[in-house]
C-alpha positions as CSV (number, residue, x, y, z in Angstrom):
1,M,16.6,-2.7,30.2
2,H,17.8,-1.9,26.8
3,T,19.3,-5.0,25.0
4,P,22.7,-4.2,23.5
5,P,23.1,-4.9,19.7
6,S,24.7,-8.2,18.7
7,L,28.0,-8.4,17.0
8,L,26.3,-9.5,13.8
9,H,24.0,-6.5,13.9
10,L,27.0,-4.1,14.4
11,C,28.9,-5.8,11.5
12,Q,25.8,-5.4,9.2
13,R,25.6,-1.7,10.1
14,V,29.3,-1.2,9.2
15,L,28.9,-3.1,5.9
16,A,25.8,-1.0,5.2
17,N,27.9,2.2,5.7
18,F,30.5,0.8,3.2
19,L,27.8,0.2,0.6
20,N,26.3,3.7,1.2
21,S,29.7,5.2,0.5
22,D,30.6,3.1,-2.5
23,L,28.1,0.7,-4.2
24,D,30.9,-1.3,-5.8
25,Y,31.4,-3.0,-2.4
26,W,28.3,-5.1,-3.2
27,K,30.3,-7.3,-5.6
28,V,32.2,-8.5,-2.5
29,F,29.1,-8.7,-0.2
30,K,27.1,-10.8,-2.7
31,D,28.9,-14.0,-1.7
32,L,27.7,-13.6,1.9
33,P,24.8,-15.8,3.2
34,P,21.3,-14.5,2.2
35,D,20.2,-13.8,5.8
36,V,23.3,-11.7,6.4
37,I,22.7,-9.8,3.1
38,N,19.1,-9.2,4.1
39,G,20.2,-7.8,7.4
40,I,22.5,-5.3,5.7
41,L,19.6,-4.2,3.5
42,L,17.7,-3.1,6.5
43,H,20.3,-0.5,7.4
44,L,20.5,1.1,4.0
45,P,18.9,4.5,3.2
46,P,16.3,4.6,0.3
47,I,18.6,6.1,-2.3
48,T,21.3,3.4,-1.8
49,L,18.7,0.6,-1.6
50,Y,17.1,1.9,-4.8
51,A,20.5,1.8,-6.6
52,L,21.3,-1.6,-5.2
53,N,18.0,-2.9,-6.3
54,R,18.8,-1.9,-9.8
55,E,22.2,-3.7,-9.5
56,F,20.5,-6.8,-8.3
57,L,18.1,-6.8,-11.3
58,L,20.9,-6.2,-13.7
59,Y,22.9,-9.0,-12.1
60,S,19.9,-11.4,-12.2
61,R,19.4,-10.7,-15.9
62,E,23.1,-11.3,-16.7
63,W,23.0,-14.5,-14.6
64,R,20.0,-15.8,-16.5
65,D,21.5,-14.9,-19.9
66,S,24.8,-16.6,-19.0
67,E,23.0,-19.7,-17.8
68,L,21.1,-19.9,-21.0
69,A,24.2,-19.4,-23.1
70,C,26.2,-21.9,-20.9
71,T,23.5,-24.5,-21.2
72,A,23.5,-24.3,-25.0
73,E,27.3,-24.6,-25.2
74,L,27.5,-27.3,-22.7
75,S,24.9,-29.4,-24.5
76,S,27.1,-29.5,-27.6
77,E,30.4,-30.0,-25.8
78,I,29.2,-32.7,-23.5
79,G,27.9,-34.5,-26.6
80,R,31.3,-34.4,-28.2
81,E,33.2,-35.4,-25.1
82,H,30.7,-38.2,-24.4
83,T,31.7,-39.7,-27.8
84,E,35.4,-39.5,-26.9
85,I,34.8,-41.1,-23.5
86,V,32.9,-44.0,-25.0
87,G,35.9,-44.6,-27.3
88,E,38.4,-44.5,-24.5
89,E,38.9,-47.9,-22.7
90,G,40.0,-48.1,-19.1
91,S,39.3,-44.5,-18.4
92,S,39.2,-43.9,-14.7
93,D,36.9,-40.8,-15.0
94,S,33.2,-41.1,-15.5
95,S,31.2,-39.2,-18.0
96,S,29.3,-37.4,-15.2
97,N,32.4,-36.2,-13.4
98,R,34.0,-34.8,-16.6
99,S,30.8,-33.1,-17.5
100,A,30.5,-31.5,-14.0
101,R,34.1,-30.1,-14.2
102,L,33.3,-28.8,-17.7
103,C,30.2,-27.1,-16.4
104,R,32.0,-25.4,-13.6
105,R,34.8,-24.3,-15.9
106,K,32.3,-22.7,-18.4
107,R,30.5,-20.8,-15.6
108,G,33.7,-19.5,-14.2
109,H,32.9,-20.6,-10.7
110,N,35.7,-23.2,-10.3
111,G,33.5,-24.8,-7.6
112,S,34.4,-22.1,-5.0
113,S,31.5,-19.8,-5.3
114,R,27.7,-20.1,-5.5
115,P,25.1,-18.0,-7.2
116,L,22.9,-15.5,-5.4
117,D,19.6,-16.8,-3.9
118,F,17.4,-14.5,-5.8
119,S,14.1,-15.6,-4.1
120,A,15.6,-14.9,-0.6
121,L,17.0,-11.6,-1.9
122,K,13.7,-10.5,-3.2
123,L,12.0,-11.2,0.2
124,G,14.8,-9.2,1.9
125,M,14.4,-6.3,-0.5
126,S,10.6,-6.2,0.2
127,A,11.2,-6.3,4.0
128,A,13.7,-3.5,3.7
129,W,11.3,-1.3,1.7
130,K,8.5,-2.0,4.1
131,S,10.7,-1.0,7.0
132,L,11.6,2.3,5.3
133,Y,7.9,3.0,4.5
134,I,6.7,2.3,8.1
135,K,9.6,4.4,9.5
136,R,8.7,7.4,7.3
137,W,4.8,7.1,7.3
138,P,4.0,5.0,10.4
139,T,0.2,5.8,10.4
140,C,-0.3,4.8,6.7
141,A,1.1,1.3,6.7
142,D,-2.0,-0.3,8.2
143,R,-4.0,0.6,5.0
144,Y,-2.2,-2.1,3.0
145,H,-2.6,-5.9,3.4
146,G,-1.6,-8.9,1.4
147,A,1.0,-8.8,-1.4
148,V,2.3,-5.2,-1.6
149,D,5.1,-3.8,-3.7
150,W,6.7,-1.7,-1.0
151,Q,9.3,-0.1,-3.2
152,Q,6.6,1.1,-5.6
153,L,4.5,2.3,-2.7
154,Y,7.4,4.1,-1.1
155,W,8.4,6.1,-4.2
156,E,4.8,6.8,-5.1
157,T,4.2,8.3,-1.7
158,H,7.5,10.2,-1.8
159,L,6.7,11.8,-5.1
160,Q,3.3,12.8,-3.8
161,C,5.1,14.6,-1.0
162,C,7.3,16.3,-3.5
163,L,4.3,17.5,-5.5
164,N,2.6,18.7,-2.4
165,A,5.7,20.7,-1.4
166,A,6.0,22.1,-5.0
167,S,2.3,23.3,-4.9
168,E,3.2,25.4,-1.8
169,E,6.2,27.1,-3.4
170,P,5.4,30.8,-3.8
171,S,7.3,31.1,-7.1
172,I,5.0,28.6,-8.8
173,S,2.3,31.2,-9.4
174,T,4.7,33.2,-11.6
175,L,4.3,32.7,-15.4
176,D,8.0,32.1,-16.0
177,C,8.3,29.4,-13.2
178,Q,9.9,26.2,-14.3
179,I,8.2,23.5,-12.3
180,G,11.0,21.1,-12.7
181,D,13.5,23.5,-11.1
182,I,11.7,23.8,-7.8
183,V,14.0,22.8,-5.0
184,M,12.6,20.3,-2.6
185,P,12.6,21.2,1.1
186,N,14.8,19.4,3.5
187,D,11.9,17.8,5.4
188,V,11.1,15.9,2.2
189,L,14.6,14.9,1.3
190,K,16.0,14.1,4.8
191,N,14.6,10.5,4.7
192,L,16.4,9.7,1.4
193,N,20.0,10.2,2.5
194,S,21.5,12.5,5.1
195,E,24.2,13.5,2.7
196,I,21.8,15.4,0.3
197,I,20.2,17.6,2.9
198,G,20.9,21.3,2.1
199,N,22.9,20.3,-1.0
200,E,21.4,22.1,-3.9
201,E,23.8,20.4,-6.3
202,S,22.5,17.0,-5.2
203,T,21.0,14.8,-7.9
204,F,17.6,14.6,-6.1
205,S,17.3,18.2,-4.9
206,T,14.8,19.3,-7.6
207,L,11.3,18.2,-8.5
208,R,12.5,17.3,-12.0
209,A,15.0,14.8,-10.7
210,N,12.5,13.1,-8.4
211,C,10.0,12.8,-11.3
212,V,12.6,11.4,-13.7
213,Y,13.9,8.8,-11.2
214,F,10.8,7.8,-9.4
215,G,7.9,8.7,-11.8
216,C,7.9,5.1,-13.2
217,F,6.6,3.9,-9.7
218,V,3.6,6.2,-9.6
219,R,0.1,4.7,-10.0
220,K,-1.9,7.1,-7.9
221,L,-1.7,10.9,-7.6
222,R,-3.5,13.8,-6.1
223,L,-2.8,17.0,-8.0
224,Y,-3.6,20.6,-7.1
225,S,-4.6,22.7,-10.1
226,I,-1.6,25.0,-9.8
227,L,0.6,22.1,-10.8
228,C,-1.5,21.0,-13.8
229,S,0.6,22.2,-16.7
230,P,2.1,20.6,-19.8
231,K,5.5,20.8,-18.1
232,L,4.4,18.4,-15.4
233,V,3.0,16.0,-18.0
234,I,6.5,15.8,-19.5
235,L,8.0,15.1,-16.1
236,L,5.6,12.3,-15.5
237,K,5.9,10.7,-18.9
238,H,7.0,7.4,-17.4
239,A,4.1,7.2,-15.0
240,R,1.4,4.7,-15.5
241,L,-1.5,6.3,-13.6
242,H,-4.4,4.1,-12.4
243,S,-6.0,6.8,-10.2
244,V,-5.8,10.6,-10.3
245,T,-7.6,13.2,-8.3
246,F,-7.7,16.9,-9.3
247,C,-8.4,19.7,-6.7
248,N,-9.4,23.3,-7.1
249,V,-9.6,23.3,-10.9
250,R,-11.0,26.7,-11.8
251,I,-9.2,28.4,-14.7
252,K,-8.8,27.5,-18.4
253,S,-5.0,27.7,-18.3
254,E,-5.0,24.5,-16.1
255,L,-7.1,22.6,-18.5
256,T,-4.4,21.9,-21.1
257,G,-2.2,20.0,-18.6
258,I,-5.2,18.1,-17.2
259,C,-6.3,16.9,-20.6
260,Q,-2.8,16.0,-21.7
261,L,-2.3,13.9,-18.5
262,L,-5.6,12.2,-18.9
263,T,-4.9,11.4,-22.6
264,A,-1.4,10.1,-21.9
265,N,-2.8,7.7,-19.3
266,A,-6.1,6.8,-20.9
267,S,-5.2,3.1,-21.4
268,T,-4.3,2.6,-17.7
269,L,-6.7,5.0,-15.8
270,R,-9.3,3.4,-13.7
271,S,-10.4,6.2,-11.4
272,V,-10.8,10.0,-12.0
273,E,-12.0,12.4,-9.3
274,F,-12.5,16.2,-9.2
275,Y,-12.8,18.1,-5.9
276,R,-13.8,21.7,-5.3
277,S,-13.6,22.6,-9.0
278,K,-15.6,24.8,-11.4
279,F,-16.3,23.9,-15.0
280,S,-17.9,25.4,-17.9
281,G,-19.7,23.2,-20.4
282,E,-16.9,23.6,-22.9
283,T,-14.3,22.7,-20.2
284,L,-16.0,19.5,-19.2
285,N,-16.5,18.5,-22.8
286,K,-12.7,18.7,-23.3
287,I,-12.1,16.6,-20.2
288,G,-14.6,14.0,-21.5
289,K,-12.7,13.9,-24.8
290,A,-9.4,13.5,-22.9
291,M,-10.7,10.6,-20.9
292,C,-12.1,8.9,-23.9
293,P,-9.9,9.9,-26.8
294,T,-11.2,7.2,-29.2
295,G,-14.8,8.2,-28.5
296,T,-15.9,4.6,-28.5
297,R,-14.7,3.0,-25.2
298,H,-12.7,3.8,-22.1
299,Y,-11.7,1.7,-19.0
300,I,-12.6,4.1,-16.2
301,Q,-14.3,2.3,-13.4
302,H,-14.8,5.1,-10.9
303,F,-15.8,8.7,-11.7
304,A,-16.6,11.5,-9.2
305,L,-17.6,15.1,-9.2
306,I,-17.4,16.3,-5.5
307,S,-18.2,19.9,-4.6
308,S,-17.7,20.8,-8.2
309,R,-20.0,23.2,-9.9
310,V,-20.9,23.2,-13.6
311,F,-22.1,26.4,-15.3
312,D,-23.0,27.1,-18.9
313,Q,-24.6,23.7,-19.1
314,A,-26.3,24.3,-22.4
315,N,-23.1,23.4,-24.3
316,L,-22.6,20.3,-22.1
317,F,-26.0,18.6,-22.2
318,A,-27.4,19.5,-25.6
319,V,-30.0,16.7,-26.1
320,N,-29.9,16.8,-29.9
321,S,-26.1,16.9,-30.2
322,S,-23.5,14.3,-29.3
323,T,-21.1,16.3,-27.0
324,D,-17.8,14.9,-25.9
325,F,-18.9,14.5,-22.3
326,L,-22.0,12.6,-23.3
327,Q,-19.9,10.4,-25.5
328,F,-17.7,9.7,-22.5
329,L,-20.8,8.6,-20.5
330,T,-22.0,6.6,-23.4
331,A,-18.7,4.7,-23.6
332,A,-18.7,4.0,-19.9
333,R,-19.2,0.2,-20.2
334,S,-16.6,-0.4,-17.5
335,L,-18.0,2.1,-15.0
336,R,-18.7,0.6,-11.6
337,S,-19.0,3.6,-9.3
338,L,-20.5,7.1,-9.9
339,I,-20.4,9.9,-7.3
340,L,-22.2,13.2,-7.9
341,C,-21.9,15.2,-4.7
342,D,-22.9,18.9,-4.1
343,N,-23.2,19.8,-7.8
344,S,-25.3,22.6,-9.3
345,L,-26.7,20.5,-12.2
346,E,-30.0,21.5,-13.7
347,Q,-33.0,19.2,-13.3
348,E,-33.2,18.0,-16.9
349,N,-29.4,17.4,-17.0
350,V,-29.6,15.2,-13.9
351,V,-32.1,13.1,-15.6
352,L,-30.0,12.9,-18.8
353,I,-26.8,11.9,-17.0
354,L,-28.6,9.1,-15.1
355,K,-30.4,7.9,-18.2
356,V,-27.2,7.6,-20.2
357,I,-25.3,5.9,-17.3
358,L,-28.0,3.4,-16.6
359,Q,-28.4,2.5,-20.3
360,H,-24.7,2.1,-21.1
361,A,-22.8,1.4,-17.8
362,K,-23.6,-2.3,-17.7
363,N,-21.3,-2.9,-14.7
364,I,-22.5,-0.1,-12.5
365,C,-22.9,-1.2,-8.9
366,S,-22.5,1.9,-6.7
367,V,-24.3,5.2,-7.0
368,Q,-23.7,8.0,-4.6
369,L,-26.0,11.1,-5.0
370,V,-25.0,13.2,-2.0
371,D,-26.0,16.7,-0.8
372,N,-28.0,17.5,-3.9
373,E,-31.3,19.1,-3.0
374,M,-34.3,17.3,-4.4
375,F,-31.9,15.0,-6.3
376,L,-33.9,11.8,-5.6
377,T,-37.0,13.3,-7.3
378,Y,-35.3,13.4,-10.6
379,F,-33.5,10.1,-10.0
380,L,-36.8,8.5,-9.6
381,L,-38.2,10.3,-12.6
382,T,-35.4,9.0,-14.7
383,L,-36.4,5.5,-13.8
384,G,-40.1,6.1,-14.4
385,L,-40.9,5.3,-10.7
386,G,-41.7,8.7,-9.3
387,E,-45.5,8.6,-9.2
388,A,-45.7,11.4,-6.6
389,F,-44.1,13.8,-9.1
390,T,-45.7,12.8,-12.4
391,R,-48.2,15.7,-12.4
392,S,-45.4,18.4,-12.1
393,F,-42.8,16.8,-14.4
394,S,-44.8,14.5,-16.7
395,S,-43.2,15.8,-19.9
396,C,-39.7,15.4,-18.5
397,M,-40.5,11.9,-17.3
398,T,-42.0,10.9,-20.7
399,A,-38.9,12.1,-22.5
400,N,-36.4,10.3,-20.3
401,K,-38.1,7.2,-19.0
402,L,-36.0,4.0,-19.2
403,A,-37.2,0.7,-20.5
404,Q,-38.3,-1.5,-17.6
405,S,-35.9,-4.3,-18.6
406,E,-32.9,-1.8,-18.5
407,T,-34.0,-0.6,-15.0
408,T,-34.3,-4.1,-13.6
409,R,-31.0,-5.1,-15.0
410,V,-29.1,-2.2,-13.4
411,F,-30.9,-2.5,-10.1
412,K,-30.1,-6.2,-9.8
413,R,-26.4,-5.4,-9.7
414,L,-26.5,-2.3,-7.5
415,S,-24.7,-3.0,-4.2
416,A,-24.4,0.6,-2.7
417,L,-26.8,3.5,-2.7
418,D,-25.7,6.7,-0.9
419,L,-28.4,9.4,-0.6
420,R,-27.1,11.5,2.3
421,S,-28.2,15.2,2.7
422,N,-30.8,15.3,-0.1
423,I,-33.7,16.7,1.8
424,L,-35.7,13.5,1.3
425,D,-39.0,13.4,3.1
426,S,-41.6,10.6,3.6
427,E,-43.1,11.3,0.2
428,A,-39.8,10.7,-1.6
429,I,-39.1,7.6,0.5
430,G,-42.5,6.2,-0.6
431,S,-41.2,6.3,-4.2
432,L,-37.7,5.0,-3.2
433,T,-39.2,1.9,-1.7
434,K,-40.4,0.8,-5.1
435,C,-36.8,0.9,-6.3
436,L,-35.6,-1.0,-3.3
437,T,-37.8,-4.0,-4.2
438,K,-35.7,-4.3,-7.4
439,M,-32.3,-4.2,-5.6
440,P,-31.7,-7.8,-4.3
441,S,-27.9,-7.3,-4.2
442,L,-27.9,-4.0,-2.2
443,Q,-25.4,-4.2,0.6
444,Q,-25.1,-0.5,1.7
445,L,-27.9,2.0,2.1
446,D,-27.3,5.5,3.5
447,V,-30.2,7.9,3.9
448,S,-28.7,9.9,6.8
449,D,-29.2,13.6,7.2
450,N,-32.6,13.6,5.6
451,P,-35.9,14.7,7.2
452,L,-37.5,11.3,7.0
453,E,-39.3,11.5,10.3
454,D,-41.3,8.6,11.7
455,A,-43.5,8.4,8.6
456,G,-40.5,7.8,6.3
457,I,-38.9,5.3,8.7
458,R,-42.2,3.3,8.9
459,L,-42.3,3.1,5.1
460,L,-38.7,1.8,5.0
461,V,-39.1,-0.9,7.7
462,P,-40.8,-3.6,5.6
463,Y,-38.3,-3.3,2.8
464,I,-35.3,-3.2,5.1
465,S,-36.4,-6.2,7.1
466,N,-37.8,-8.4,4.3
467,S,-36.8,-7.3,0.8
468,L,-33.1,-6.3,1.3
469,T,-31.9,-9.7,2.4
470,A,-28.3,-8.9,1.4
471,L,-28.1,-5.6,3.3
472,K,-24.9,-5.3,5.4
473,E,-24.7,-1.6,6.2
474,L,-27.6,0.8,7.1
475,S,-27.2,4.4,8.1
476,L,-30.2,6.3,9.5
477,A,-28.3,9.0,11.3
478,S,-30.0,12.4,11.8
479,C,-33.2,11.4,10.2
480,Q,-35.5,13.1,12.8
481,M,-36.9,9.8,13.9
482,T,-38.3,9.3,17.4
483,A,-38.2,6.3,19.8
484,T,-41.6,5.1,18.4
485,S,-40.4,4.5,14.9
486,A,-36.9,3.3,16.1
487,I,-38.6,0.6,18.3
488,V,-40.7,-0.5,15.3
489,M,-37.6,-0.8,13.1
490,L,-35.5,-2.6,15.7
491,N,-38.3,-5.1,16.5
492,A,-38.8,-5.8,12.8
493,L,-35.1,-6.4,12.3
494,S,-35.0,-8.7,15.3
495,N,-37.7,-10.9,13.8
496,S,-36.2,-11.0,10.4
497,Q,-33.2,-13.0,8.9
498,T,-31.1,-9.8,8.7
499,T,-27.4,-10.0,7.9
500,L,-26.6,-6.4,9.0
501,R,-23.0,-5.8,10.1
502,R,-23.2,-2.0,10.6
503,L,-26.0,0.2,11.9
504,S,-26.1,3.9,12.6
505,L,-28.9,5.6,14.6
506,A,-26.7,8.6,15.6
507,G,-28.1,12.1,15.9
508,N,-31.7,11.0,16.6
509,S,-33.5,12.0,19.8
510,L,-34.5,8.4,20.9
511,G,-34.0,8.5,24.6
512,S,-33.7,5.5,27.0
513,T,-36.9,3.9,25.9
514,V,-35.2,2.2,22.9
515,V,-32.8,0.2,25.2
516,Q,-35.0,-2.9,25.5
517,S,-35.6,-3.2,21.7
518,L,-31.9,-2.4,21.0
519,A,-30.8,-5.1,23.4
520,Q,-33.1,-7.6,21.8
521,F,-31.8,-6.6,18.4
522,L,-28.2,-7.1,19.5
523,R,-28.9,-10.6,20.8
524,K,-30.3,-11.7,17.5
525,C,-28.3,-9.8,14.9
526,P,-24.6,-10.5,14.1
527,L,-23.8,-6.8,14.2
528,E,-20.1,-5.7,14.2
529,N,-20.4,-1.9,14.3
530,L,-23.0,0.1,16.2
531,D,-23.2,3.9,16.2
532,V,-25.7,5.2,18.8
533,S,-23.9,8.5,19.5
534,D,-26.0,11.5,20.5
535,I,-29.4,9.7,20.9
536,D,-30.0,11.0,24.5
537,L,-29.5,7.7,26.3
538,G,-28.7,9.4,29.5
539,P,-27.8,7.5,32.8
540,T,-31.1,5.6,32.7
541,G,-30.2,4.2,29.3
542,C,-27.2,2.3,30.8
543,S,-29.5,-0.3,32.3
544,D,-28.7,-3.8,33.3
545,V,-30.4,-5.1,30.2
546,L,-28.0,-3.2,27.8
547,K,-25.0,-4.0,30.0
548,E,-25.7,-7.8,30.1
549,T,-26.3,-7.8,26.4
550,L,-23.0,-6.1,25.6
551,I,-21.1,-8.4,28.0
552,T,-22.4,-11.6,26.4
553,N,-22.4,-10.3,22.7
554,G,-20.1,-12.4,20.6
555,T,-20.0,-10.4,17.4
556,L,-19.8,-6.6,18.2
557,L,-16.4,-5.1,17.5
558,H,-17.0,-1.3,17.5
559,I,-19.5,0.8,19.5
560,D,-20.0,4.5,19.6
561,I,-22.0,5.8,22.6
562,S,-20.5,9.3,22.6
563,K,-22.5,12.5,23.4
564,N,-25.1,10.7,25.5
565,R,-24.5,12.2,29.0
566,I,-24.3,8.7,30.5
567,C,-22.4,10.1,33.6
568,G,-21.6,7.7,36.5
569,L,-24.0,4.9,35.7
570,G,-22.4,4.8,32.2
571,A,-19.0,4.5,33.8
572,V,-20.2,1.5,35.8
573,M,-21.5,-0.1,32.6
574,L,-18.3,0.4,30.7
575,A,-16.2,-1.0,33.5
576,S,-18.4,-4.1,33.8
577,I,-18.2,-4.7,30.0
578,I,-14.4,-4.5,29.8
579,S,-13.6,-6.3,33.0
580,A,-15.9,-9.2,32.2
581,G,-13.6,-10.2,29.4
582,T,-16.2,-12.0,27.4
583,S,-17.0,-9.6,24.5
584,R,-15.1,-9.1,21.3
585,L,-15.1,-5.3,21.5
586,T,-11.9,-3.7,20.2
587,S,-13.1,-0.1,20.1
588,I,-15.4,1.9,22.4
589,N,-16.0,5.6,21.9
590,A,-17.4,7.1,25.1
591,S,-16.2,10.7,24.5
592,A,-18.3,13.7,25.6
593,N,-20.4,11.9,28.2
594,L,-20.0,14.1,31.3
595,L,-17.8,11.6,32.9
596,S,-16.1,13.0,36.0
597,S,-12.6,12.2,37.1
598,E,-14.0,9.8,39.7
599,S,-16.0,8.0,37.1
600,I,-12.9,7.6,34.8
601,Q,-10.8,6.4,37.8
602,H,-13.5,3.8,38.6
603,I,-13.3,2.5,35.0
604,A,-9.5,2.3,35.2
605,K,-9.6,0.5,38.6
606,N,-11.9,-2.2,37.3
607,I,-9.9,-2.8,34.1
608,Q,-6.4,-2.5,35.6
609,N,-5.9,-6.3,35.9
610,S,-8.6,-7.6,33.6
611,K,-7.7,-10.5,31.3
612,T,-10.1,-10.0,28.4
613,Y,-10.8,-11.9,25.2
614,V,-9.0,-9.4,23.1
615,E,-6.0,-9.4,25.3
616,S,-5.7,-13.1,24.9
617,T,-5.7,-12.7,21.2
618,G,-2.9,-10.1,21.3
619,R,-5.1,-7.0,20.7
620,S,-6.2,-4.2,23.0
621,I,-9.4,-2.3,23.4
622,S,-9.3,1.3,22.3
623,L,-11.3,3.3,24.9
624,D,-11.9,7.0,23.9
625,L,-12.7,9.1,27.0
626,R,-11.8,12.5,25.5
627,N,-14.0,15.6,26.0
628,N,-15.2,14.5,29.4
629,P,-14.9,16.9,32.3
630,G,-12.6,14.6,34.2
631,S,-10.5,13.5,31.2
632,F,-7.7,16.1,31.4
633,L,-7.3,15.8,35.2
634,C,-6.9,12.1,34.9
635,K,-4.3,12.5,32.3
636,L,-2.4,14.9,34.5
637,A,-2.6,12.2,37.2
638,G,-0.8,9.8,34.8
639,L,-3.9,7.8,33.8
640,H,-3.4,7.4,30.0
641,G,-2.0,5.0,27.5
642,R,-2.2,1.3,28.3
643,V,-4.3,0.4,31.3
644,G,-4.9,-3.3,31.7
645,A,-6.3,-4.6,28.4
646,C,-7.2,-1.1,27.2
647,T,-5.5,1.8,25.4
648,V,-7.2,4.8,27.0
649,L,-7.4,8.1,25.1
650,L,-7.8,11.2,27.3
651,S,-8.0,14.9,26.5
652,D,-4.6,16.7,26.0
653,S,-5.9,20.0,27.5
654,S,-8.7,21.4,29.6
655,C,-9.9,23.4,26.6
656,E,-11.3,20.3,24.9
657,T,-13.8,19.8,27.6
658,H,-15.2,23.4,27.5
659,S,-17.2,22.7,24.4
660,V,-19.1,19.8,26.1
661,L,-22.7,20.7,27.0
662,H,-23.6,20.1,30.6
663,D,-27.3,20.5,30.0
664,D,-29.7,20.5,27.1
665,D,-29.2,24.2,26.2
666,P,-28.1,24.9,22.6
């Protein structure tokens, strides 16, 4: 039954309506108790709360200034009156009482009013902004933890929505378009204040107004190339960008605005990314100059070129000339993360980039070289460790080989290495292992989607189990390994002092024969996240050994066993694991497993009244049963949402199950 609002709640809403109509009312409300004021704040729209926040800041500054002035004046007057009091015999008034009255008189309070509790008011403001943010973007709030400036985050996200809406405006492609005059759609403005919806004369109806008022809150932006003009740079002149991402940069006319924005925020920028862009060597040199205007040092810690192609590279990587982009790399002493994903860089230029980065980026700890064919070959050549390729590229290796001390220094700090989709085979892995011995701090290694096969996995096993003692995350998904090499690796990890927290074996045809070794590994390793999707477990893979291991496991939080065709026996295993209530699992992905409606109902029946560990801690298990043949029928029958200790996810339509394979045909 719905609980009716209290009288205090209704009064706070009425007072909030008064404030929303006329902000001068706050001068009357400020004498209310702090908890009442904070309750009023929760009912204010963002525009009114923003204006009221400015009034509070102004009032707090005036209060501090008056306190300082009052203190100075009181010190002199109390001294004079103290002299008079000492000379007066038989006075019935003490010095402290006279001083107190004087203090109240000077402050103008006359003892009948008290100052605002600014600490309580600050907490109330933060709670109000957090409430507004969660109400408008409910799925995004979980990303932020700890101390968060919710007002800054609200207006930053709002301005990003404004810019996204402006980029979709058809008139923006015309040459005479004034970006600042673009009118914001109602679905962007409706959350600010209902009175400004559809009102083109409203203060906040245009992009210019939103940038002027809220640009000072912006720290992070994602800009599409069509917005990258000098006009936007003027609109964002009060922004202090820490992170900026550019998308679809392809023509020279967009370059001027990008360079001006980078130069204007060069002192504050820490992250720069380019997605799906095309550059000439001349263009990238201008961007390098903008990111490092002094040519000696910049403070960028993260740089990424993702799905961005570079042509005319002769002007960019001239070895005997100091180009602006190379100067940017040379000045990268603060760089900690480098991502080069799906780029068309020439072989010698790859070597040159890595050589400069490893020589000058003294704090580099994460390198992601993703989806670049034969990229690792040249990466190893740069380090002088690619013995398998010395015959073909000996001159290139000799020209760019790093000093052994520089290589060792960089490798000791490296904590993440991402080499997905680089067509690495067992020969390349043989060279990589020589680098791994020099990476004692490596915590993340991803070599997924590479044809390593059993030979490559066997070469990796000794280093993963013995040398990489700090390794936390290992991804071997889609590496064409078989059960033979998987068993060898799992047994080696079981007998080592591994600290792995996440392991992915997805997309490898392992079958049910790995279950015994997998169960032994789970009993000995403090794993928290396991991905064994699409490894052909089948019904026989859901054996008692695996079931008992998962029931008694005390560390595993997330498991993905989707696309394994586990059928009815798998449903029995899932029901037993959840109903036992002893594991710490909070997420189970069992989608696309040929579970019938009877199997899903069996799971629901067993977990209906279960009292699990996670339920006792106030959390629920997320059980994904989508894309199973019986999923949609069970949803029609009302089986979805919260069931016992689980939140069950089922398919929204029968179409989702049509794509599920019922046999091994392609």
